[in-house]
PyMOL Python script that loads the backbone (N, CA, C, O; Angstrom):
from pymol import cmd

cmd.read_pdbstr("""\
ATOM      1  N   UNK A   1       0.816  -1.195   0.000  1.00  0.00           N
ATOM      2  CA  UNK A   1       0.000   0.000   0.000  1.00  0.00           C
ATOM      3  C   UNK A   1       0.862   1.262   0.000  1.00  0.00           C
ATOM      4  O   UNK A   1       0.599   2.186  -0.770  1.00  0.00           O
ATOM      5  N   UNK A   2       1.890   1.313   0.854  1.00  0.00           N
ATOM      6  CA  UNK A   2       2.744   2.491   0.921  1.00  0.00           C
ATOM      7  C   UNK A   2       4.042   2.310   0.154  1.00  0.00           C
ATOM      8  O   UNK A   2       4.672   3.301  -0.213  1.00  0.00           O
ATOM      9  N   UNK A   3       4.456   1.096  -0.095  1.00  0.00           N
ATOM     10  CA  UNK A   3       5.706   0.834  -0.790  1.00  0.00           C
ATOM     11  C   UNK A   3       6.900   0.873   0.141  1.00  0.00           C
ATOM     12  O   UNK A   3       6.780   1.194   1.323  1.00  0.00           O
ATOM     13  N   UNK A   4       8.044   0.544  -0.408  1.00  0.00           N
ATOM     14  CA  UNK A   4       9.287   0.512   0.363  1.00  0.00           C
ATOM     15  C   UNK A   4       9.811   1.937   0.514  1.00  0.00           C
ATOM     16  O   UNK A   4       9.781   2.723  -0.432  1.00  0.00           O
ATOM     17  N   UNK A   5      10.294   2.263   1.724  1.00  0.00           N
ATOM     18  CA  UNK A   5      10.908   3.571   1.972  1.00  0.00           C
ATOM     19  C   UNK A   5      12.189   3.385   2.769  1.00  0.00           C
ATOM     20  O   UNK A   5      12.326   2.446   3.553  1.00  0.00           O
ATOM     21  N   UNK A   6      13.120   4.301   2.550  1.00  0.00           N
ATOM     22  CA  UNK A   6      14.355   4.349   3.322  1.00  0.00           C
ATOM     23  C   UNK A   6      14.339   5.615   4.165  1.00  0.00           C
ATOM     24  O   UNK A   6      13.840   6.652   3.730  1.00  0.00           O
ATOM     25  N   UNK A   7      14.887   5.525   5.375  1.00  0.00           N
ATOM     26  CA  UNK A   7      14.987   6.703   6.239  1.00  0.00           C
ATOM     27  C   UNK A   7      16.461   6.966   6.522  1.00  0.00           C
ATOM     28  O   UNK A   7      17.198   6.083   6.961  1.00  0.00           O
ATOM     29  N   UNK A   8      16.868   8.205   6.257  1.00  0.00           N
ATOM     30  CA  UNK A   8      18.248   8.628   6.434  1.00  0.00           C
ATOM     31  C   UNK A   8      18.350   9.518   7.672  1.00  0.00           C
ATOM     32  O   UNK A   8      18.522  10.731   7.557  1.00  0.00           O
ATOM     33  N   UNK A   9      18.244   8.913   8.850  1.00  0.00           N
ATOM     34  CA  UNK A   9      18.371   9.663  10.101  1.00  0.00           C
ATOM     35  C   UNK A   9      17.541  10.922  10.114  1.00  0.00           C
ATOM     36  O   UNK A   9      16.354  10.880   9.791  1.00  0.00           O
ATOM     37  N   UNK A  10      18.138  12.046  10.480  1.00  0.00           N
ATOM     38  CA  UNK A  10      17.428  13.322  10.609  1.00  0.00           C
ATOM     39  C   UNK A  10      17.017  13.924   9.273  1.00  0.00           C
ATOM     40  O   UNK A  10      16.272  14.904   9.243  1.00  0.00           O
ATOM     41  N   UNK A  11      17.489  13.357   8.171  1.00  0.00           N
ATOM     42  CA  UNK A  11      17.195  13.914   6.856  1.00  0.00           C
ATOM     43  C   UNK A  11      15.894  13.388   6.254  1.00  0.00           C
ATOM     44  O   UNK A  11      15.495  13.825   5.174  1.00  0.00           O
ATOM     45  N   UNK A  12      15.236  12.467   6.928  1.00  0.00           N
ATOM     46  CA  UNK A  12      13.919  12.029   6.492  1.00  0.00           C
ATOM     47  C   UNK A  12      13.913  10.818   5.588  1.00  0.00           C
ATOM     48  O   UNK A  12      14.909  10.111   5.443  1.00  0.00           O
ATOM     49  N   UNK A  13      12.738  10.599   4.974  1.00  0.00           N
ATOM     50  CA  UNK A  13      12.514   9.395   4.188  1.00  0.00           C
ATOM     51  C   UNK A  13      12.526   9.682   2.693  1.00  0.00           C
ATOM     52  O   UNK A  13      12.402  10.824   2.251  1.00  0.00           O
ATOM     53  N   UNK A  14      12.680   8.606   1.935  1.00  0.00           N
ATOM     54  CA  UNK A  14      12.635   8.689   0.479  1.00  0.00           C
ATOM     55  C   UNK A  14      12.158   7.352  -0.067  1.00  0.00           C
ATOM     56  O   UNK A  14      12.256   6.335   0.619  1.00  0.00           O
ATOM     57  N   UNK A  15      11.644   7.338  -1.291  1.00  0.00           N
ATOM     58  CA  UNK A  15      11.190   6.078  -1.879  1.00  0.00           C
ATOM     59  C   UNK A  15      12.359   5.143  -2.169  1.00  0.00           C
ATOM     60  O   UNK A  15      13.500   5.570  -2.345  1.00  0.00           O
ATOM     61  N   UNK A  16      12.036   3.863  -2.211  1.00  0.00           N
ATOM     62  CA  UNK A  16      13.035   2.847  -2.532  1.00  0.00           C
ATOM     63  C   UNK A  16      12.447   1.878  -3.556  1.00  0.00           C
ATOM     64  O   UNK A  16      11.230   1.778  -3.717  1.00  0.00           O
ATOM     65  N   UNK A  17      13.336   1.174  -4.236  1.00  0.00           N
ATOM     66  CA  UNK A  17      12.931   0.202  -5.248  1.00  0.00           C
ATOM     67  C   UNK A  17      13.551  -1.144  -4.923  1.00  0.00           C
ATOM     68  O   UNK A  17      14.748  -1.234  -4.653  1.00  0.00           O
ATOM     69  N   UNK A  18      12.744  -2.181  -4.949  1.00  0.00           N
ATOM     70  CA  UNK A  18      13.229  -3.548  -4.761  1.00  0.00           C
ATOM     71  C   UNK A  18      13.922  -3.978  -6.053  1.00  0.00           C
ATOM     72  O   UNK A  18      13.310  -3.956  -7.121  1.00  0.00           O
ATOM     73  N   UNK A  19      15.198  -4.368  -5.959  1.00  0.00           N
ATOM     74  CA  UNK A  19      15.959  -4.827  -7.121  1.00  0.00           C
ATOM     75  C   UNK A  19      15.963  -6.355  -7.174  1.00  0.00           C
ATOM     76  O   UNK A  19      15.587  -6.949  -8.184  1.00  0.00           O
ATOM     77  N   UNK A  20      16.390  -6.983  -6.079  1.00  0.00           N
ATOM     78  CA  UNK A  20      16.366  -8.446  -5.975  1.00  0.00           C
ATOM     79  C   UNK A  20      16.432  -8.822  -4.496  1.00  0.00           C
ATOM     80  O   UNK A  20      16.329  -7.949  -3.635  1.00  0.00           O
ATOM     81  N   UNK A  21      16.601 -10.093  -4.193  1.00  0.00           N
ATOM     82  CA  UNK A  21      16.532 -10.546  -2.800  1.00  0.00           C
ATOM     83  C   UNK A  21      17.659 -10.014  -1.909  1.00  0.00           C
ATOM     84  O   UNK A  21      17.585 -10.154  -0.688  1.00  0.00           O
ATOM     85  N   UNK A  22      18.693  -9.411  -2.485  1.00  0.00           N
ATOM     86  CA  UNK A  22      19.787  -8.857  -1.684  1.00  0.00           C
ATOM     87  C   UNK A  22      20.005  -7.361  -1.894  1.00  0.00           C
ATOM     88  O   UNK A  22      20.923  -6.791  -1.305  1.00  0.00           O
ATOM     89  N   UNK A  23      19.182  -6.713  -2.719  1.00  0.00           N
ATOM     90  CA  UNK A  23      19.430  -5.311  -3.059  1.00  0.00           C
ATOM     91  C   UNK A  23      18.153  -4.482  -3.072  1.00  0.00           C
ATOM     92  O   UNK A  23      17.152  -4.859  -3.681  1.00  0.00           O
ATOM     93  N   UNK A  24      18.213  -3.337  -2.381  1.00  0.00           N
ATOM     94  CA  UNK A  24      17.170  -2.318  -2.440  1.00  0.00           C
ATOM     95  C   UNK A  24      17.854  -1.020  -2.847  1.00  0.00           C
ATOM     96  O   UNK A  24      18.890  -0.668  -2.284  1.00  0.00           O
ATOM     97  N   UNK A  25      17.294  -0.310  -3.810  1.00  0.00           N
ATOM     98  CA  UNK A  25      17.844   0.968  -4.257  1.00  0.00           C
ATOM     99  C   UNK A  25      17.111   2.086  -3.534  1.00  0.00           C
ATOM    100  O   UNK A  25      15.905   2.260  -3.710  1.00  0.00           O
ATOM    101  N   UNK A  26      17.846   2.851  -2.712  1.00  0.00           N
ATOM    102  CA  UNK A  26      17.267   3.966  -1.965  1.00  0.00           C
ATOM    103  C   UNK A  26      17.662   5.279  -2.632  1.00  0.00           C
ATOM    104  O   UNK A  26      18.838   5.508  -2.914  1.00  0.00           O
ATOM    105  N   UNK A  27      16.683   6.135  -2.882  1.00  0.00           N
ATOM    106  CA  UNK A  27      16.988   7.477  -3.358  1.00  0.00           C
ATOM    107  C   UNK A  27      17.380   8.316  -2.156  1.00  0.00           C
ATOM    108  O   UNK A  27      16.824   8.139  -1.072  1.00  0.00           O
ATOM    109  N   UNK A  28      18.323   9.222  -2.330  1.00  0.00           N
ATOM    110  CA  UNK A  28      18.679  10.102  -1.220  1.00  0.00           C
ATOM    111  C   UNK A  28      17.571  11.126  -1.048  1.00  0.00           C
ATOM    112  O   UNK A  28      16.954  11.534  -2.033  1.00  0.00           O
ATOM    113  N   UNK A  29      17.303  11.552   0.186  1.00  0.00           N
ATOM    114  CA  UNK A  29      16.197  12.478   0.419  1.00  0.00           C
ATOM    115  C   UNK A  29      16.522  13.892  -0.047  1.00  0.00           C
ATOM    116  O   UNK A  29      17.684  14.295  -0.098  1.00  0.00           O
ATOM    117  N   UNK A  30      15.474  14.633  -0.386  1.00  0.00           N
ATOM    118  CA  UNK A  30      15.632  16.054  -0.687  1.00  0.00           C
ATOM    119  C   UNK A  30      15.759  16.796   0.632  1.00  0.00           C
ATOM    120  O   UNK A  30      15.030  16.513   1.583  1.00  0.00           O
ATOM    121  N   UNK A  31      16.676  17.737   0.689  1.00  0.00           N
ATOM    122  CA  UNK A  31      16.860  18.515   1.909  1.00  0.00           C
ATOM    123  C   UNK A  31      16.757  19.994   1.582  1.00  0.00           C
ATOM    124  O   UNK A  31      17.031  20.414   0.458  1.00  0.00           O
ATOM    125  N   UNK A  32      16.361  20.776   2.574  1.00  0.00           N
ATOM    126  CA  UNK A  32      16.176  22.213   2.390  1.00  0.00           C
ATOM    127  C   UNK A  32      17.484  22.990   2.522  1.00  0.00           C
ATOM    128  O   UNK A  32      17.608  24.094   1.992  1.00  0.00           O
ATOM    129  N   UNK A  33      18.455  22.419   3.223  1.00  0.00           N
ATOM    130  CA  UNK A  33      19.716  23.118   3.439  1.00  0.00           C
ATOM    131  C   UNK A  33      20.560  23.131   2.180  1.00  0.00           C
ATOM    132  O   UNK A  33      20.473  22.231   1.345  1.00  0.00           O
ATOM    133  N   UNK A  34      21.376  24.162   2.057  1.00  0.00           N
ATOM    134  CA  UNK A  34      22.356  24.232   0.979  1.00  0.00           C
ATOM    135  C   UNK A  34      23.419  23.175   1.274  1.00  0.00           C
ATOM    136  O   UNK A  34      23.918  23.108   2.397  1.00  0.00           O
ATOM    137  N   UNK A  35      23.774  22.345   0.286  1.00  0.00           N
ATOM    138  CA  UNK A  35      24.782  21.301   0.531  1.00  0.00           C
ATOM    139  C   UNK A  35      26.085  21.836   1.121  1.00  0.00           C
ATOM    140  O   UNK A  35      26.773  21.118   1.847  1.00  0.00           O
ATOM    141  N   UNK A  36      26.433  23.094   0.818  1.00  0.00           N
ATOM    142  CA  UNK A  36      27.673  23.652   1.364  1.00  0.00           C
ATOM    143  C   UNK A  36      27.573  23.884   2.870  1.00  0.00           C
ATOM    144  O   UNK A  36      28.596  24.070   3.530  1.00  0.00           O
ATOM    145  N   UNK A  37      26.347  23.877   3.430  1.00  0.00           N
ATOM    146  CA  UNK A  37      26.156  24.070   4.861  1.00  0.00           C
ATOM    147  C   UNK A  37      26.284  22.771   5.654  1.00  0.00           C
ATOM    148  O   UNK A  37      26.310  22.790   6.884  1.00  0.00           O
ATOM    149  N   UNK A  38      26.362  21.648   4.949  1.00  0.00           N
ATOM    150  CA  UNK A  38      26.441  20.352   5.613  1.00  0.00           C
ATOM    151  C   UNK A  38      27.818  19.756   5.350  1.00  0.00           C
ATOM    152  O   UNK A  38      28.213  19.558   4.201  1.00  0.00           O
ATOM    153  N   UNK A  39      28.533  19.476   6.416  1.00  0.00           N
ATOM    154  CA  UNK A  39      29.818  18.809   6.238  1.00  0.00           C
ATOM    155  C   UNK A  39      29.558  17.319   6.052  1.00  0.00           C
ATOM    156  O   UNK A  39      28.402  16.897   6.024  1.00  0.00           O
ATOM    157  N   UNK A  40      30.582  16.539   5.929  1.00  0.00           N
ATOM    158  CA  UNK A  40      30.413  15.095   5.841  1.00  0.00           C
ATOM    159  C   UNK A  40      29.675  14.613   7.080  1.00  0.00           C
ATOM    160  O   UNK A  40      30.030  14.962   8.205  1.00  0.00           O
ATOM    161  N   UNK A  41      28.666  13.824   6.862  1.00  0.00           N
ATOM    162  CA  UNK A  41      27.847  13.370   7.983  1.00  0.00           C
ATOM    163  C   UNK A  41      27.438  11.918   7.776  1.00  0.00           C
ATOM    164  O   UNK A  41      27.160  11.496   6.654  1.00  0.00           O
ATOM    165  N   UNK A  42      27.402  11.163   8.861  1.00  0.00           N
ATOM    166  CA  UNK A  42      26.923   9.781   8.829  1.00  0.00           C
ATOM    167  C   UNK A  42      25.613   9.711   9.593  1.00  0.00           C
ATOM    168  O   UNK A  42      25.500  10.245  10.696  1.00  0.00           O
ATOM    169  N   UNK A  43      24.624   9.050   9.005  1.00  0.00           N
ATOM    170  CA  UNK A  43      23.323   8.870   9.650  1.00  0.00           C
ATOM    171  C   UNK A  43      22.923   7.404   9.548  1.00  0.00           C
ATOM    172  O   UNK A  43      23.389   6.678   8.670  1.00  0.00           O
ATOM    173  N   UNK A  44      22.060   6.986  10.454  1.00  0.00           N
ATOM    174  CA  UNK A  44      21.547   5.615  10.407  1.00  0.00           C
ATOM    175  C   UNK A  44      20.617   5.479   9.210  1.00  0.00           C
ATOM    176  O   UNK A  44      19.788   6.352   8.953  1.00  0.00           O
ATOM    177  N   UNK A  45      20.761   4.387   8.488  1.00  0.00           N
ATOM    178  CA  UNK A  45      19.893   4.081   7.354  1.00  0.00           C
ATOM    179  C   UNK A  45      18.982   2.934   7.761  1.00  0.00           C
ATOM    180  O   UNK A  45      19.457   1.857   8.121  1.00  0.00           O
ATOM    181  N   UNK A  46      17.672   3.162   7.704  1.00  0.00           N
ATOM    182  CA  UNK A  46      16.709   2.125   8.029  1.00  0.00           C
ATOM    183  C   UNK A  46      15.727   1.972   6.878  1.00  0.00           C
ATOM    184  O   UNK A  46      15.556   2.884   6.070  1.00  0.00           O
ATOM    185  N   UNK A  47      15.086   0.817   6.811  1.00  0.00           N
ATOM    186  CA  UNK A  47      14.179   0.500   5.713  1.00  0.00           C
ATOM    187  C   UNK A  47      12.832   0.059   6.275  1.00  0.00           C
ATOM    188  O   UNK A  47      12.768  -0.658   7.274  1.00  0.00           O
ATOM    189  N   UNK A  48      11.760   0.497   5.621  1.00  0.00           N
ATOM    190  CA  UNK A  48      10.412   0.046   5.954  1.00  0.00           C
ATOM    191  C   UNK A  48       9.829  -0.600   4.712  1.00  0.00           C
ATOM    192  O   UNK A  48       9.634   0.061   3.692  1.00  0.00           O
ATOM    193  N   UNK A  49       9.555  -1.879   4.798  1.00  0.00           N
ATOM    194  CA  UNK A  49       8.998  -2.594   3.654  1.00  0.00           C
ATOM    195  C   UNK A  49       7.563  -2.165   3.358  1.00  0.00           C
ATOM    196  O   UNK A  49       7.081  -2.332   2.238  1.00  0.00           O
ATOM    197  N   UNK A  50       6.877  -1.611   4.366  1.00  0.00           N
ATOM    198  CA  UNK A  50       5.508  -1.151   4.180  1.00  0.00           C
ATOM    199  C   UNK A  50       5.413   0.376   4.155  1.00  0.00           C
ATOM    200  O   UNK A  50       4.313   0.927   4.133  1.00  0.00           O
ATOM    201  N   UNK A  51       6.564   1.063   4.159  1.00  0.00           N
ATOM    202  CA  UNK A  51       6.588   2.517   4.130  1.00  0.00           C
ATOM    203  C   UNK A  51       6.328   3.189   5.452  1.00  0.00           C
ATOM    204  O   UNK A  51       6.336   4.418   5.526  1.00  0.00           O
ATOM    205  N   UNK A  52       6.094   2.408   6.522  1.00  0.00           N
ATOM    206  CA  UNK A  52       5.714   2.972   7.813  1.00  0.00           C
ATOM    207  C   UNK A  52       6.581   2.464   8.961  1.00  0.00           C
ATOM    208  O   UNK A  52       7.080   3.263   9.754  1.00  0.00           O
ATOM    209  N   UNK A  53       6.767   1.158   9.062  1.00  0.00           N
ATOM    210  CA  UNK A  53       7.438   0.544  10.210  1.00  0.00           C
ATOM    211  C   UNK A  53       8.936   0.395   9.963  1.00  0.00           C
ATOM    212  O   UNK A  53       9.382  -0.593   9.381  1.00  0.00           O
ATOM    213  N   UNK A  54       9.709   1.388  10.412  1.00  0.00           N
ATOM    214  CA  UNK A  54      11.162   1.355  10.255  1.00  0.00           C
ATOM    215  C   UNK A  54      11.805   0.578  11.398  1.00  0.00           C
ATOM    216  O   UNK A  54      11.259   0.520  12.499  1.00  0.00           O
ATOM    217  N   UNK A  55      12.958  -0.016  11.135  1.00  0.00           N
ATOM    218  CA  UNK A  55      13.665  -0.830  12.137  1.00  0.00           C
ATOM    219  C   UNK A  55      14.733  -0.004  12.853  1.00  0.00           C
ATOM    220  O   UNK A  55      15.884  -0.431  12.948  1.00  0.00           O
ATOM    221  N   UNK A  56      14.362   1.173  13.355  1.00  0.00           N
ATOM    222  CA  UNK A  56      15.309   2.107  13.977  1.00  0.00           C
ATOM    223  C   UNK A  56      16.153   1.509  15.096  1.00  0.00           C
ATOM    224  O   UNK A  56      17.334   1.832  15.221  1.00  0.00           O
ATOM    225  N   UNK A  57      15.560   0.643  15.906  1.00  0.00           N
ATOM    226  CA  UNK A  57      16.271   0.109  17.065  1.00  0.00           C
ATOM    227  C   UNK A  57      17.302  -0.955  16.718  1.00  0.00           C
ATOM    228  O   UNK A  57      18.176  -1.261  17.529  1.00  0.00           O
ATOM    229  N   UNK A  58      17.207  -1.523  15.514  1.00  0.00           N
ATOM    230  CA  UNK A  58      18.066  -2.657  15.184  1.00  0.00           C
ATOM    231  C   UNK A  58      18.997  -2.407  14.010  1.00  0.00           C
ATOM    232  O   UNK A  58      19.673  -3.335  13.565  1.00  0.00           O
ATOM    233  N   UNK A  59      19.054  -1.200  13.500  1.00  0.00           N
ATOM    234  CA  UNK A  59      19.891  -0.939  12.342  1.00  0.00           C
ATOM    235  C   UNK A  59      21.375  -0.983  12.692  1.00  0.00           C
ATOM    236  O   UNK A  59      21.787  -0.538  13.764  1.00  0.00           O
ATOM    237  N   UNK A  60      22.152  -1.512  11.794  1.00  0.00           N
ATOM    238  CA  UNK A  60      23.608  -1.513  11.938  1.00  0.00           C
ATOM    239  C   UNK A  60      24.246  -0.881  10.712  1.00  0.00           C
ATOM    240  O   UNK A  60      25.443  -1.035  10.470  1.00  0.00           O
ATOM    241  N   UNK A  61      23.431  -0.167   9.943  1.00  0.00           N
ATOM    242  CA  UNK A  61      23.916   0.428   8.695  1.00  0.00           C
ATOM    243  C   UNK A  61      23.954   1.936   8.827  1.00  0.00           C
ATOM    244  O   UNK A  61      22.967   2.555   9.224  1.00  0.00           O
ATOM    245  N   UNK A  62      25.093   2.530   8.494  1.00  0.00           N
ATOM    246  CA  UNK A  62      25.231   3.984   8.430  1.00  0.00           C
ATOM    247  C   UNK A  62      25.467   4.397   6.993  1.00  0.00           C
ATOM    248  O   UNK A  62      26.095   3.677   6.217  1.00  0.00           O
ATOM    249  N   UNK A  63      24.952   5.568   6.653  1.00  0.00           N
ATOM    250  CA  UNK A  63      25.144   6.135   5.318  1.00  0.00           C
ATOM    251  C   UNK A  63      25.904   7.437   5.515  1.00  0.00           C
ATOM    252  O   UNK A  63      25.497   8.280   6.314  1.00  0.00           O
ATOM    253  N   UNK A  64      27.009   7.608   4.788  1.00  0.00           N
ATOM    254  CA  UNK A  64      27.815   8.812   4.905  1.00  0.00           C
ATOM    255  C   UNK A  64      27.744   9.604   3.615  1.00  0.00           C
ATOM    256  O   UNK A  64      27.933   9.060   2.527  1.00  0.00           O
ATOM    257  N   UNK A  65      27.470  10.899   3.745  1.00  0.00           N
ATOM    258  CA  UNK A  65      27.442  11.792   2.582  1.00  0.00           C
ATOM    259  C   UNK A  65      27.985  13.145   2.948  1.00  0.00           C
ATOM    260  O   UNK A  65      28.044  14.037   2.101  1.00  0.00           O
TER     261      UNK A  65
END
""", "prot")
cmd.dss("prot")
cmd.show_as("cartoon", "prot")
cmd.util.cbc("prot")
cmd.orient("prot")
């Protein structure tokens, strides 16, 4: 109903696409800040297969940009 979504810590959610049993393609979220205002940052990356229930407490994946 809601589809797959990825959450990039404080930067919010974005749509994702199922590629195969080991790969999900996450789009990076749109942010309001100018990229020059953000230094390199790592945030927890979580996935919701239903677009709602993220696994925030159990993630071991960080995304750095």
